[in-house]
One Martini backbone bead per residue (centre of mass of N, CA, C, O) as a GRO file, in nm:
protein
  426
    1MET     BB    1   2.574   1.746   0.480
    2ASP     BB    2   2.564   1.691   0.161
    3PHE     BB    3   2.487   1.490  -0.098
    4ASP     BB    4   2.767   1.470  -0.232
    5ALA     BB    5   2.914   1.393   0.031
    6LEU     BB    6   2.758   1.135   0.078
    7VAL     BB    7   2.855   0.987  -0.179
    8ARG     BB    8   3.159   1.008  -0.128
    9ALA     BB    9   3.151   0.852   0.151
   10HIS     BB   10   2.929   0.591   0.054
   11GLY     BB   11   2.902   0.491  -0.244
   12GLU     BB   12   3.101   0.249  -0.265
   13THR     BB   13   2.972   0.078  -0.044
   14ILE     BB   14   2.692   0.053  -0.177
   15LEU     BB   15   2.784  -0.080  -0.439
   16LYS     BB   16   2.902  -0.334  -0.304
   17TYR     BB   17   2.649  -0.422  -0.158
   18ILE     BB   18   2.482  -0.473  -0.417
   19ARG     BB   19   2.675  -0.656  -0.581
   20PHE     BB   20   2.688  -0.889  -0.369
   21ARG     BB   21   2.352  -0.944  -0.385
   22LEU     BB   22   2.382  -0.991  -0.683
   23PRO     BB   23   2.414  -1.128  -0.961
   24ALA     BB   24   2.607  -1.195  -1.193
   25ASN     BB   25   2.577  -0.952  -1.438
   26SER     BB   26   2.399  -0.753  -1.326
   27ASP     BB   27   2.200  -0.451  -1.258
   28TYR     BB   28   2.358  -0.292  -1.023
   29GLU     BB   29   2.377   0.002  -1.133
   30ASP     BB   30   2.075   0.054  -1.144
   31VAL     BB   31   2.024   0.013  -0.843
   32TYR     BB   32   2.216   0.233  -0.755
   33GLN     BB   33   2.070   0.469  -0.894
   34GLU     BB   34   1.799   0.428  -0.747
   35THR     BB   35   1.915   0.482  -0.469
   36LEU     BB   36   2.009   0.776  -0.519
   37VAL     BB   37   1.738   0.892  -0.599
   38ALA     BB   38   1.591   0.824  -0.335
   39ALA     BB   39   1.787   0.979  -0.153
   40TYR     BB   40   1.748   1.258  -0.276
   41ARG     BB   41   1.435   1.281  -0.233
   42ASN     BB   42   1.495   1.200   0.101
   43PHE     BB   43   1.718   1.378   0.241
   44LYS     BB   44   1.544   1.537   0.461
   45THR     BB   45   1.509   1.267   0.647
   46LEU     BB   46   1.793   1.309   0.738
   47LYS     BB   47   1.899   1.368   1.078
   48SER     BB   48   2.194   1.220   1.065
   49GLU     BB   49   2.520   1.174   0.985
   50ASN     BB   50   2.561   0.903   1.149
   51ALA     BB   51   2.310   0.764   0.971
   52ALA     BB   52   2.380   0.753   0.663
   53LYS     BB   53   2.470   0.465   0.599
   54ALA     BB   54   2.220   0.313   0.703
   55TRP     BB   55   2.021   0.467   0.527
   56LEU     BB   56   2.136   0.372   0.251
   57ILE     BB   57   2.115   0.068   0.298
   58GLN     BB   58   1.808   0.063   0.324
   59ILE     BB   59   1.748   0.162   0.039
   60ALA     BB   60   1.902  -0.065  -0.105
   61LYS     BB   61   1.720  -0.291  -0.003
   62ASN     BB   62   1.467  -0.197  -0.143
   63LYS     BB   63   1.581  -0.208  -0.440
   64TYR     BB   64   1.672  -0.510  -0.450
   65ALA     BB   65   1.394  -0.615  -0.377
   66ASP     BB   66   1.250  -0.510  -0.622
   67TRP     BB   67   1.417  -0.666  -0.831
   68TYR     BB   68   1.347  -0.951  -0.736
   69ARG     BB   69   1.035  -0.931  -0.740
   70LEU     BB   70   1.006  -0.881  -1.037
   71CYS     BB   71   1.128  -1.150  -1.123
   72MET     BB   72   0.937  -1.337  -0.961
   73LYS     BB   73   0.676  -1.252  -1.093
   74THR     BB   74   0.756  -1.347  -1.377
   75MET     BB   75   0.802  -1.657  -1.256
   76ASP     BB   76   0.586  -1.737  -1.042
   77ILE     BB   77   0.705  -1.697  -0.751
   78PRO     BB   78   0.666  -1.756  -0.432
   79LEU     BB   79   0.646  -1.524  -0.128
   80ASP     BB   80   0.459  -1.663   0.047
   81ASN     BB   81   0.471  -1.857   0.327
   82ALA     BB   82   0.745  -1.829   0.458
   83PRO     BB   83   0.991  -1.919   0.636
   84GLU     BB   84   1.178  -1.759   0.876
   85SER     BB   85   1.454  -1.897   0.792
   86THR     BB   86   1.439  -1.762   0.498
   87LEU     BB   87   1.270  -1.509   0.590
   88SER     BB   88   1.294  -1.160   0.664
   89TYR     BB   89   1.239  -0.872   0.839
   90GLY     BB   90   1.204  -0.532   0.713
   91ARG     BB   91   1.192  -0.247   0.537
   92ALA     BB   92   1.196  -0.455   0.277
   93GLY     BB   93   1.086  -0.687   0.406
   94ARG     BB   94   1.112  -0.971   0.264
   95THR     BB   95   1.400  -1.157   0.213
   96VAL     BB   96   1.502  -1.300  -0.113
   97ALA     BB   97   1.798  -1.310  -0.205
   98ASP     BB   98   1.916  -1.566  -0.070
   99ALA     BB   99   1.712  -1.768  -0.187
  100VAL     BB  100   1.774  -1.717  -0.484
  101ASN     BB  101   2.081  -1.765  -0.487
  102ASP     BB  102   2.073  -2.053  -0.381
  103ALA     BB  103   1.909  -2.168  -0.617
  104LEU     BB  104   2.101  -2.087  -0.847
  105ASP     BB  105   2.359  -2.238  -0.737
  106ARG     BB  106   2.221  -2.532  -0.794
  107LEU     BB  107   2.261  -2.473  -1.083
  108LYS     BB  108   2.341  -2.483  -1.387
  109SER     BB  109   2.487  -2.264  -1.602
  110GLU     BB  110   2.271  -2.292  -1.824
  111ASP     BB  111   2.030  -2.216  -1.644
  112GLN     BB  112   2.129  -1.946  -1.537
  113LYS     BB  113   2.152  -1.799  -1.808
  114ILE     BB  114   1.857  -1.824  -1.917
  115LEU     BB  115   1.721  -1.692  -1.671
  116TYR     BB  116   1.865  -1.425  -1.681
  117LEU     BB  117   1.783  -1.334  -1.970
  118SER     BB  118   1.470  -1.355  -1.922
  119TYR     BB  119   1.415  -1.237  -1.607
  120PHE     BB  120   1.649  -1.014  -1.562
  121LYS     BB  121   1.669  -0.891  -1.873
  122CYS     BB  122   1.406  -0.928  -2.053
  123LEU     BB  123   1.437  -1.109  -2.300
  124PRO     BB  124   1.357  -1.219  -2.581
  125GLN     BB  125   1.365  -1.523  -2.729
  126ALA     BB  126   1.499  -1.434  -2.992
  127ASP     BB  127   1.748  -1.298  -2.855
  128ILE     BB  128   1.848  -1.550  -2.710
  129ALA     BB  129   1.898  -1.720  -2.959
  130LYS     BB  130   2.119  -1.538  -3.076
  131ARG     BB  131   2.312  -1.535  -2.831
  132LEU     BB  132   2.323  -1.873  -2.824
  133ASN     BB  133   2.290  -2.010  -3.101
  134VAL     BB  134   1.976  -2.102  -3.113
  135PRO     BB  135   1.687  -2.216  -3.135
  136ILE     BB  136   1.380  -2.116  -3.018
  137GLY     BB  137   1.290  -2.399  -2.925
  138THR     BB  138   1.528  -2.438  -2.731
  139VAL     BB  139   1.464  -2.205  -2.545
  140LYS     BB  140   1.188  -2.305  -2.449
  141SER     BB  141   1.284  -2.577  -2.327
  142ARG     BB  142   1.500  -2.462  -2.134
  143LEU     BB  143   1.319  -2.278  -1.973
  144TYR     BB  144   1.126  -2.488  -1.866
  145ALA     BB  145   1.343  -2.660  -1.719
  146ALA     BB  146   1.479  -2.434  -1.547
  147LYS     BB  147   1.228  -2.349  -1.392
  148ALA     BB  148   1.173  -2.621  -1.260
  149ARG     BB  149   1.449  -2.639  -1.111
  150PHE     BB  150   1.415  -2.382  -0.948
  151ARG     BB  151   1.159  -2.461  -0.794
  152ASP     BB  152   1.295  -2.705  -0.652
  153ALA     BB  153   1.525  -2.516  -0.511
  154TYR     BB  154   1.321  -2.345  -0.390
  155PRO     BB  155   1.213  -2.292  -0.051
  156ILE     BB  156   0.931  -2.196  -0.171
  157LYS     BB  157   0.636  -2.356  -0.181
  158MET     BB  158   0.372  -2.445  -0.351
  159THR     BB  159   0.036  -2.387  -0.257
  160GLU     BB  160  -0.288  -2.355  -0.218
  161GLU     BB  161  -0.261  -2.084  -0.067
  162THR     BB  162  -0.065  -1.935  -0.274
  163ASN     BB  163  -0.289  -1.962  -0.511
  164MET     BB  164  -0.458  -1.765  -0.394
  165LYS     BB  165  -0.700  -1.519  -0.473
  166THR     BB  166  -0.831  -1.240  -0.470
  167ARG     BB  167  -1.162  -1.112  -0.514
  168LEU     BB  168  -1.068  -0.867  -0.618
  169PHE     BB  169  -1.020  -0.636  -0.828
  170GLU     BB  170  -0.775  -0.553  -1.059
  171THR     BB  171  -0.993  -0.372  -1.203
  172LEU     BB  172  -1.182  -0.107  -1.181
  173PRO     BB  173  -1.480  -0.049  -1.250
  174GLY     BB  174  -1.686   0.142  -1.381
  175TYR     BB  175  -1.856   0.431  -1.249
  176ARG     BB  176  -2.164   0.578  -1.106
  177ILE     BB  177  -2.261   0.911  -0.993
  178THR     BB  178  -2.582   1.012  -0.846
  179ARG     BB  179  -2.782   1.254  -0.769
  180MET     BB  180  -3.026   1.293  -0.519
  181GLU     BB  181  -3.328   1.435  -0.391
  182ASP     BB  182  -3.313   1.298  -0.147
  183ALA     BB  183  -3.273   1.273   0.168
  184PRO     BB  184  -3.057   1.203   0.392
  185PHE     BB  185  -2.962   0.945   0.571
  186SER     BB  186  -2.924   0.760   0.854
  187CYS     BB  187  -2.643   0.595   1.033
  188ARG     BB  188  -2.425   0.326   1.118
  189TRP     BB  189  -2.066   0.388   1.154
  190GLU     BB  190  -1.838   0.124   1.250
  191GLU     BB  191  -1.595   0.177   1.107
  192LEU     BB  192  -1.271   0.209   1.063
  193MET     BB  193  -1.081   0.456   0.996
  194GLY     BB  194  -0.943   0.367   0.673
  195TRP     BB  195  -1.026   0.019   0.696
  196MET     BB  196  -1.356  -0.077   0.699
  197ILE     BB  197  -1.363  -0.230   0.957
  198VAL     BB  198  -1.535  -0.397   1.207
  199PRO     BB  199  -1.486  -0.407   1.565
  200ARG     BB  200  -1.586  -0.733   1.551
  201GLU     BB  201  -1.652  -1.034   1.610
  202GLY     BB  202  -1.601  -1.216   1.295
  203GLU     BB  203  -1.465  -1.015   1.119
  204THR     BB  204  -1.418  -0.959   0.761
  205LEU     BB  205  -1.172  -0.815   0.514
  206SER     BB  206  -1.134  -0.681   0.178
  207TRP     BB  207  -0.913  -0.430   0.026
  208GLY     BB  208  -0.866  -0.186  -0.237
  209LEU     BB  209  -0.631  -0.003  -0.441
  210TYR     BB  210  -0.703   0.258  -0.699
  211ASP     BB  211  -0.587   0.401  -0.956
  212GLN     BB  212  -0.593   0.730  -1.114
  213PRO     BB  213  -0.624   0.646  -1.396
  214GLY     BB  214  -0.772   0.303  -1.480
  215GLY     BB  215  -0.797   0.118  -1.204
  216ARG     BB  216  -0.541   0.006  -1.079
  217ARG     BB  217  -0.421  -0.227  -0.870
  218THR     BB  218  -0.174  -0.168  -0.604
  219GLU     BB  219  -0.341  -0.279  -0.349
  220TYR     BB  220  -0.406  -0.504  -0.063
  221THR     BB  221  -0.631  -0.605   0.217
  222ASP     BB  222  -0.632  -0.832   0.490
  223MET     BB  223  -0.895  -0.891   0.738
  224LYS     BB  224  -0.914  -0.986   1.103
  225VAL     BB  225  -1.097  -1.082   1.374
  226VAL     BB  226  -0.941  -1.274   1.652
  227GLY     BB  227  -1.028  -1.109   1.924
  228LYS     BB  228  -0.983  -1.025   2.235
  229CYS     BB  229  -0.900  -0.726   2.439
  230GLU     BB  230  -0.656  -0.533   2.647
  231ILE     BB  231  -0.594  -0.173   2.689
  232HIS     BB  232  -0.538  -0.020   2.961
  233GLY     BB  233  -0.836  -0.142   3.057
  234ILE     BB  234  -0.948  -0.164   2.761
  235GLU     BB  235  -1.187  -0.300   2.574
  236GLY     BB  236  -1.154  -0.519   2.280
  237VAL     BB  237  -1.000  -0.586   1.963
  238GLU     BB  238  -0.827  -0.802   1.741
  239ILE     BB  239  -0.641  -0.714   1.435
  240LYS     BB  240  -0.558  -0.858   1.132
  241ALA     BB  241  -0.313  -0.736   0.883
  242VAL     BB  242  -0.253  -0.763   0.519
  243GLN     BB  243  -0.038  -0.605   0.303
  244HIS     BB  244  -0.033  -0.595  -0.050
  245ASP     BB  245   0.192  -0.423  -0.241
  246ALA     BB  246   0.307  -0.201  -0.047
  247GLU     BB  247   0.425   0.129  -0.089
  248ASN     BB  248   0.618   0.174   0.231
  249TYR     BB  249   0.929   0.236   0.309
  250TYR     BB  250   0.926   0.472   0.560
  251ARG     BB  251   0.771   0.286   0.780
  252THR     BB  252   0.752  -0.050   0.724
  253GLY     BB  253   0.866  -0.170   0.449
  254SER     BB  254   0.698  -0.291   0.171
  255ILE     BB  255   0.611  -0.459  -0.153
  256ASN     BB  256   0.438  -0.720  -0.043
  257GLU     BB  257   0.438  -0.712   0.289
  258ILE     BB  258   0.223  -0.602   0.562
  259GLU     BB  259   0.213  -0.652   0.906
  260ARG     BB  260  -0.069  -0.603   1.122
  261THR     BB  261  -0.186  -0.476   1.446
  262PHE     BB  262  -0.500  -0.422   1.589
  263PHE     BB  263  -0.663  -0.216   1.839
  264ALA     BB  264  -1.016  -0.203   1.918
  265GLN     BB  265  -1.324   0.003   1.964
  266LEU     BB  266  -1.679  -0.055   2.023
  267THR     BB  267  -1.951   0.153   2.065
  268ASP     BB  268  -2.248   0.325   2.069
  269THR     BB  269  -2.073   0.602   1.954
  270HIS     BB  270  -1.781   0.462   1.889
  271SER     BB  271  -1.474   0.434   1.685
  272ARG     BB  272  -1.148   0.293   1.785
  273TYR     BB  273  -0.814   0.318   1.848
  274LEU     BB  274  -0.566   0.166   2.076
  275ALA     BB  275  -0.364   0.009   1.872
  276GLU     BB  276  -0.035  -0.054   1.710
  277SER     BB  277   0.137  -0.313   1.506
  278HIS     BB  278   0.482  -0.376   1.392
  279VAL     BB  279   0.750  -0.451   1.177
  280GLU     BB  280   1.086  -0.308   1.234
  281ASN     BB  281   1.386  -0.411   1.174
  282GLY     BB  282   1.294  -0.683   1.338
  283VAL     BB  283   1.095  -0.508   1.519
  284ARG     BB  284   0.852  -0.487   1.754
  285LYS     BB  285   0.593  -0.252   1.735
  286LEU     BB  286   0.419  -0.043   1.989
  287TYR     BB  287   0.115   0.154   1.983
  288THR     BB  288  -0.062   0.369   2.198
  289PHE     BB  289  -0.287   0.602   2.332
  290LEU     BB  290  -0.033   0.682   2.544
  291ASP     BB  291   0.197   0.784   2.307
  292GLY     BB  292   0.092   1.019   2.169
  293ASP     BB  293   0.189   1.134   1.864
  294SER     BB  294   0.286   0.853   1.755
  295PHE     BB  295  -0.026   0.777   1.751
  296LEU     BB  296  -0.226   1.016   1.687
  297ASN     BB  297  -0.115   1.096   1.395
  298ASN     BB  298  -0.222   0.799   1.280
  299TRP     BB  299  -0.485   0.687   1.488
  300GLY     BB  300  -0.615   0.927   1.586
  301TYR     BB  301  -0.946   1.060   1.704
  302GLY     BB  302  -1.031   1.311   1.848
  303GLU     BB  303  -1.082   1.397   2.152
  304ASP     BB  304  -0.887   1.192   2.325
  305ASN     BB  305  -0.949   0.956   2.130
  306ILE     BB  306  -1.264   0.891   2.082
  307GLY     BB  307  -1.329   0.899   1.784
  308ASN     BB  308  -1.571   0.801   1.565
  309GLU     BB  309  -1.880   0.847   1.487
  310THR     BB  310  -2.159   0.624   1.437
  311ASN     BB  311  -2.364   0.858   1.413
  312VAL     BB  312  -2.493   0.946   1.096
  313TYR     BB  313  -2.540   1.289   0.983
  314ALA     BB  314  -2.662   1.590   0.891
  315HIS     BB  315  -2.529   1.911   1.004
  316GLY     BB  316  -2.463   2.164   0.798
  317ILE     BB  317  -2.155   2.244   0.754
  318LEU     BB  318  -2.181   2.127   0.468
  319THR     BB  319  -2.186   2.205   0.115
  320ARG     BB  320  -2.315   2.069  -0.208
  321LYS     BB  321  -2.250   2.163  -0.562
  322GLY     BB  322  -2.146   1.940  -0.726
  323ASN     BB  323  -1.791   2.041  -0.713
  324ILE     BB  324  -1.894   2.230  -0.470
  325ILE     BB  325  -1.745   2.318  -0.155
  326ILE     BB  326  -1.878   2.448   0.154
  327GLY     BB  327  -1.746   2.529   0.457
  328GLY     BB  328  -1.710   2.491   0.817
  329ASN     BB  329  -1.522   2.389   1.134
  330GLY     BB  330  -1.264   2.513   1.094
  331SER     BB  331  -0.990   2.325   0.959
  332VAL     BB  332  -1.185   2.074   1.011
  333THR     BB  333  -1.407   1.837   0.821
  334MET     BB  334  -1.724   1.649   0.871
  335ASP     BB  335  -1.990   1.550   0.633
  336VAL     BB  336  -2.306   1.535   0.510
  337VAL     BB  337  -2.385   1.616   0.142
  338GLY     BB  338  -2.570   1.362   0.047
  339ARG     BB  339  -2.748   1.176  -0.205
  340TYR     BB  340  -2.650   0.861  -0.372
  341GLU     BB  341  -2.594   0.684  -0.667
  342VAL     BB  342  -2.416   0.374  -0.695
  343GLU     BB  343  -2.261   0.234  -0.985
  344ILE     BB  344  -2.124  -0.106  -0.961
  345ALA     BB  345  -2.084  -0.402  -1.099
  346GLY     BB  346  -2.411  -0.400  -1.167
  347LYS     BB  347  -2.474  -0.217  -0.914
  348LYS     BB  348  -2.701  -0.053  -0.685
  349TYR     BB  349  -2.662   0.230  -0.454
  350ASP     BB  350  -2.780   0.365  -0.159
  351THR     BB  351  -2.637   0.680  -0.058
  352ILE     BB  352  -2.410   0.855   0.140
  353LEU     BB  353  -2.207   1.152   0.167
  354VAL     BB  354  -1.889   1.169   0.314
  355MET     BB  355  -1.715   1.459   0.393
  356ASP     BB  356  -1.353   1.498   0.405
  357VAL     BB  357  -1.156   1.771   0.559
  358GLU     BB  358  -0.863   1.719   0.712
  359THR     BB  359  -0.883   1.510   0.963
  360PHE     BB  360  -0.591   1.367   0.900
  361ASN     BB  361  -0.486   1.537   0.643
  362ASP     BB  362  -0.326   1.766   0.499
  363ALA     BB  363  -0.465   1.844   0.192
  364VAL     BB  364  -0.703   1.620   0.240
  365ALA     BB  365  -0.968   1.453   0.070
  366SER     BB  366  -1.292   1.277   0.107
  367GLU     BB  367  -1.506   1.007  -0.015
  368THR     BB  368  -1.795   0.849   0.146
  369TYR     BB  369  -2.001   0.574   0.053
  370LEU     BB  370  -2.298   0.495   0.224
  371ASP     BB  371  -2.502   0.272   0.335
  372LYS     BB  372  -2.763   0.165   0.547
  373ASN     BB  373  -2.532  -0.017   0.702
  374GLY     BB  374  -2.257   0.153   0.712
  375ARG     BB  375  -2.111   0.085   0.436
  376THR     BB  376  -1.860   0.085   0.214
  377ILE     BB  377  -1.865   0.133  -0.138
  378LEU     BB  378  -1.695   0.414  -0.170
  379TRP     BB  379  -1.355   0.550  -0.194
  380ARG     BB  380  -1.222   0.892  -0.225
  381ARG     BB  381  -0.928   1.065  -0.324
  382PHE     BB  382  -0.800   1.404  -0.249
  383ASN     BB  383  -0.575   1.656  -0.361
  384ARG     BB  384  -0.432   1.919  -0.310
  385ASN     BB  385  -0.256   2.079  -0.546
  386ASP     BB  386  -0.001   2.118  -0.316
  387TRP     BB  387   0.044   1.842  -0.233
  388ALA     BB  388   0.363   1.749  -0.189
  389PHE     BB  389   0.549   1.944  -0.360
  390LYS     BB  390   0.840   1.885  -0.259
  391ARG     BB  391   0.837   1.586  -0.354
  392TYR     BB  392   0.729   1.627  -0.671
  393GLY     BB  393   0.737   1.927  -0.817
  394LYS     BB  394   0.413   1.924  -0.852
  395LEU     BB  395   0.109   1.957  -0.951
  396TRP     BB  396  -0.184   1.776  -0.977
  397THR     BB  397  -0.278   1.904  -1.247
  398GLU     BB  398  -0.012   1.794  -1.386
  399MET     BB  399  -0.007   1.485  -1.309
  400LEU     BB  400  -0.355   1.482  -1.329
  401PRO     BB  401  -0.522   1.626  -1.582
  402GLU     BB  402  -0.784   1.411  -1.613
  403ASN     BB  403  -0.880   1.443  -1.338
  404GLU     BB  404  -1.084   1.505  -1.108
  405ARG     BB  405  -1.240   1.806  -0.973
  406ILE     BB  406  -1.249   2.007  -0.677
  407GLN     BB  407  -1.411   2.255  -0.464
  408ILE     BB  408  -1.275   2.395  -0.152
  409ASN     BB  409  -1.303   2.696  -0.062
  410GLY     BB  410  -1.139   2.759  -0.354
  411GLU     BB  411  -0.992   2.488  -0.365
  412THR     BB  412  -0.801   2.256  -0.535
  413TYR     BB  413  -0.891   1.913  -0.603
  414VAL     BB  414  -0.747   1.584  -0.677
  415HIS     BB  415  -0.792   1.287  -0.806
  416TRP     BB  416  -0.630   0.972  -0.721
  417TYR     BB  417  -0.798   0.742  -0.549
  418ASP     BB  418  -0.944   0.417  -0.473
  419CYS     BB  419  -1.184   0.228  -0.260
  420VAL     BB  420  -1.265  -0.124  -0.216
  421SER     BB  421  -1.463  -0.397  -0.114
  422ASP     BB  422  -1.603  -0.721  -0.066
  423TYR     BB  423  -1.887  -0.621   0.009
  424ILE     BB  424  -1.978  -0.577  -0.304
  425LEU     BB  425  -1.951  -0.913  -0.356
  426LYS     BB  426  -2.186  -1.040  -0.160
   0.00000   0.00000   0.00000
């Protein structure tokens, strides 16, 4: 089945599906078009013609969830801490459509109309005044009252907890990285690879992801070690993680929250994942280190999942001069390549730079700046110029022409985004 045949077979059903779930007179056709665009871009991921309809419906769920959440963010309506009877988990994350529609249905038609024009159509108040043939002052007062009545009808109530904001920067401050002449120090790097938290009882951490250029925070994660665990006879700790605003539709699937549970172990020599769990399509999934590639490709590291070494020092495998990195030991490499001062948010940190070339992902390199405590001060991701070319249809030098570039063994890599944690705010 080609893509055109897919649309002919299921397009009308998907259109009805979306129209039924959005408010009357809404932009359901726009949501439908966004669904088709997403389906076209990811058509190669469809493995079976028999699964085509369900696959399209899932993408449609993601898109109408996007639409609702955008409107709710504009209205400052809380989406967190909702009771399970109101919101359910799926690839689209927590489903807000039914809750929103129920609240709107309880309002008078006058309230429904002005809320729709303002928050769903995003019209300026002056345009609403012209459309309703009322003074702009009347629009303001009606909007204020209608929003208050909607909040009263909406089943998710604002609490002190939902009002709490992460301490992380909303926009990453400009930073400066300066090479130092001093020899790199050695340290113990006990953090879990990729998630920055140390798998030790009592540890908590929040970290954010910041697009470049501009430094806008696109998502953040709150993590906490909640207790001891044992996985297949190996003792470790259990870690709860909540990713906020994570655009990750095709793995665990939410744009507002993804809840994960990690099980990990810290020894004198290594830090490693033992298992990972999340909810997908309303089903709790659990993957352990005995589950082969389904676990190892995402969470495993080192031979037989031994994990990453905690004792970090310069091996001399890689060398770096300016933005030129050379060397390697096989196809993947990680090594300390120098000592750097990182100045960020008015503080200066003495760090070593751990350069990672494709240890986790093909065509991806990263820079991790560690202080003497073995904690990450700044993490920077770089994509090889042709990384995911089939998905994006462009080279990264074309998509991010102003971003920093480095050369690794003659290949160009382009800076994509950064991560920092609240460790630097303490």
